[in-house]
C-alpha positions in Angstrom: -39.4 3.6 3.5 -35.4 2.9 3.0 -32.9 4.7 5.0 -29.4 3.9 3.9 -28.0 7.5 2.6 -28.9 10.3 1.2 -30.4 10.4 -2.3 -28.5 11.9 -4.8 -30.0 13.2 -8.4 -28.5 11.3 -11.7 -27.8 15.1 -12.7 -25.3 15.0 -10.3 -23.2 12.3 -11.7 -24.0 12.1 -15.2 -21.1 14.7 -16.3 -18.3 12.3 -14.1 -16.0 10.4 -16.3 -15.8 6.4 -16.2 -13.3 5.1 -14.4 -12.3 3.0 -17.5 -13.6 2.3 -20.8 -16.1 0.1 -23.0 -15.9 -3.4 -21.4 -16.5 -2.5 -17.4 -19.5 -1.9 -15.8 -22.4 0.4 -16.2 -24.1 2.3 -13.6 -27.7 3.1 -14.8 -28.4 6.4 -13.5 -32.6 7.5 -12.8 -32.1 9.4 -9.7 -32.8 7.0 -7.2 -29.5 5.8 -5.6 -26.6 7.3 -3.6 -23.8 5.5 -5.3 -20.8 7.1 -4.0 -20.0 3.9 -2.0 -20.8 1.8 -5.2 -18.6 3.6 -7.2 -15.7 3.7 -4.3 -15.7 0.2 -4.2 -15.3 -0.6 -8.2 -12.2 2.2 -7.7 -10.6 0.3 -4.9 -11.3 -3.0 -6.9 -9.9 -1.8 -9.8 -13.1 -2.5 -11.6 -13.8 0.1 -14.9 -17.1 1.7 -14.5 -19.2 4.5 -15.9 -22.8 6.0 -16.4 -25.8 4.9 -18.0 -28.6 7.7 -19.2 -29.5 6.8 -22.3 -30.1 4.1 -24.4 -26.8 4.1 -26.2 -25.3 3.9 -23.2 -25.6 0.6 -22.9 -23.1 -0.7 -25.7 -20.3 0.7 -24.1 -20.4 -1.9 -21.2 -20.4 -5.6 -21.0 -22.5 -5.3 -17.2 -24.7 -3.6 -15.7 -25.9 -2.2 -12.2 -29.0 -1.0 -11.0 -28.9 0.7 -7.8 -31.5 2.2 -5.8 -32.3 3.3 -2.0 -35.2 4.8 -0.8 -39.0 4.2 -1.8 -39.6 1.7 -4.5 -42.5 3.5 -5.8 -41.2 6.3 -6.3 -38.0 4.9 -7.9 -39.7 2.8 -10.4 -41.6 6.1 -11.3 -38.1 8.2 -11.6 -37.2 5.0 -13.9 -39.9 5.2 -15.9 -39.4 8.9 -16.8 -35.7 8.2 -17.7 -37.4 5.9 -20.8 -34.8 3.3 -19.9 -37.8 0.5 -18.7 -38.1 -1.1 -22.2 -33.8 -1.9 -22.9 -33.3 -2.2 -19.6 -36.1 -5.4 -20.0 -34.3 -6.3 -23.1 -30.8 -6.5 -21.9 -29.0 -9.9 -22.6 -25.6 -9.2 -20.5 -25.2 -9.6 -16.6 -27.0 -7.2 -14.8 -27.6 -6.8 -11.2 -29.9 -5.0 -9.0 -29.2 -3.8 -5.6 -31.0 -3.2 -2.8 -34.0 -1.1 -3.9 -32.5 -2.3 -7.6 -33.3 -5.4 -6.8 -36.8 -5.1 -5.6 -37.6 -3.0 -9.1 -37.2 -6.3 -10.9 -40.1 -8.1 -8.6 -43.7 -7.6 -10.2 -45.1 -5.2 -7.5 -44.4 -4.4 -3.7 -46.5 -3.0 -1.3 -44.5 0.3 -0.8 -46.9 2.8 -2.5 -48.6 0.2 -3.9 -46.6 -0.1 -7.2 -46.2 -2.3 -10.0 -42.4 -2.8 -11.0 -40.4 -4.0 -14.2 -41.8 -8.1 -13.7 -38.7 -9.1 -14.7 -39.4 -11.4 -12.1 -42.9 -13.1 -11.0 -42.8 -12.6 -7.5 -43.6 -9.4 -5.1 -41.7 -7.1 -3.0 -43.9 -7.0 0.6 -43.5 -5.3 3.7 -41.9 -6.9 7.3 -44.4 -7.4 10.2 -43.6 -4.8 12.9 -43.5 -6.4 15.8 -41.7 -6.3 19.9 -38.8 -9.1 18.7 -38.0 -7.9 15.3 -37.9 -4.0 14.7 -38.5 -2.6 11.5 -36.0 -1.8 9.1 -34.0 -4.9 9.5 -30.4 -3.3 9.8 -27.4 -4.6 10.5 -25.1 -7.8 9.5 -27.0 -11.0 8.7 -26.1 -14.3 7.4 -26.9 -15.8 4.1 -27.7 -19.3 3.0 -26.7 -20.6 -1.0 -29.7 -21.8 -2.6 -28.0 -22.5 -5.9 -24.2 -23.1 -7.5 -23.8 -19.7 -9.2 -20.6 -18.3 -10.0 -21.8 -14.3 -8.2 -20.9 -16.5 -5.2 -17.7 -18.2 -6.0 -15.2 -18.2 -3.0 -18.2 -17.0 -0.6 -19.1 -19.5 2.3 -22.7 -20.2 3.7 -23.3 -18.6 6.1 -21.2 -15.4 5.1 -22.7 -12.0 6.5 -23.6 -9.3 4.6 -25.0 -5.8 5.6 -28.8 -5.0 5.2 -31.3 -2.2 5.3 -34.3 -2.6 4.4 -38.1 -2.4 5.7 -39.6 -4.3 2.2 -38.4 -8.1 1.1 -38.7 -10.1 -1.8 -41.0 -13.0 -1.0 -38.9 -16.6 -1.2 -39.6 -18.6 -4.1 -37.5 -21.5 -4.6 -37.2 -20.9 -8.2 -35.8 -18.0 -8.4 -33.8 -17.7 -4.8 -30.1 -17.8 -5.2 -29.2 -16.9 -1.3 -31.8 -16.9 1.5 -31.8 -14.8 4.7 -34.1 -15.1 7.6 -35.5 -12.3 9.6 -38.8 -13.3 11.1 -39.4 -15.0 8.0 -37.3 -16.6 5.3 -36.8 -14.2 2.2 -34.7 -13.9 -0.8 -31.4 -11.9 0.2 -30.8 -12.7 -4.1 -32.4 -13.8 -6.6 -31.1 -15.0 -10.0 -33.3 -15.3 -13.5 -30.9 -15.8 -16.8 -29.1 -12.8 -16.9 -30.7 -10.7 -14.4 -29.1 -11.0 -10.6 -30.7 -9.3 -7.5 -29.1 -8.8 -4.2 -30.7 -7.2 -1.1 -27.7 -6.1 1.2 -25.5 -3.9 0.0 -22.1 -5.1 -1.5 -20.1 -2.2 -1.0 -20.8 -2.2 3.0 -19.7 -5.6 3.5 -16.6 -5.7 3.7 -14.4 -8.8 2.0 -17.3 -10.9 1.1 -19.0 -7.9 -1.0 -16.1 -7.0 -2.7 -15.5 -11.2 -3.7 -18.9 -10.6 -5.0 -18.3 -7.1 -7.0 -15.6 -9.0 -7.9 -17.5 -11.9 -9.5 -19.6 -9.8 -10.9 -17.0 -8.3 -13.1 -15.8 -11.6 -14.7 -19.6 -12.9 -15.4 
């Protein structure tokens, strides 16, 4: 189970005004993510954002973020209850899943034995417990590019990002944008068409995390 910050409900944020207007980043609200640190980072960087609660809201923005902390299976249940799943699968604009939001993009998670969005035909698996590697994987870890992509412009190979997760995206060269290693090689970032995912928390990852968010705002 992911244990980064206390979850918040989508309802508590639904009335918060966007920091900017159309053309910015739409954060998909489904009650499965603590997004205060994310919105604080966007505000600090001057990136306009707002919240998506309905299908009509997608038209207000040029990019989307799917946040998430907690249990992948429970997060998928909450996402399905919003009725937004068909709209998410049909998105053609840049879309970024963060942490559990990234895991939701895969086909299946061992957490809750759950079928997910299947935008990426790869699986989310649990780290094996061992004396050498504690689960969850918590803290700073290095990432290494597998492909060139403007999402990681001006971010050197071997840069450190902040992770908190018990489940990881299985490594598949076809979809891996960045790799990392914690007892096994896994996908720290994935990419397919307009969909991106990062397992780490860019909003908690210092200057390179902020660089990533700035790059995403320009895709």
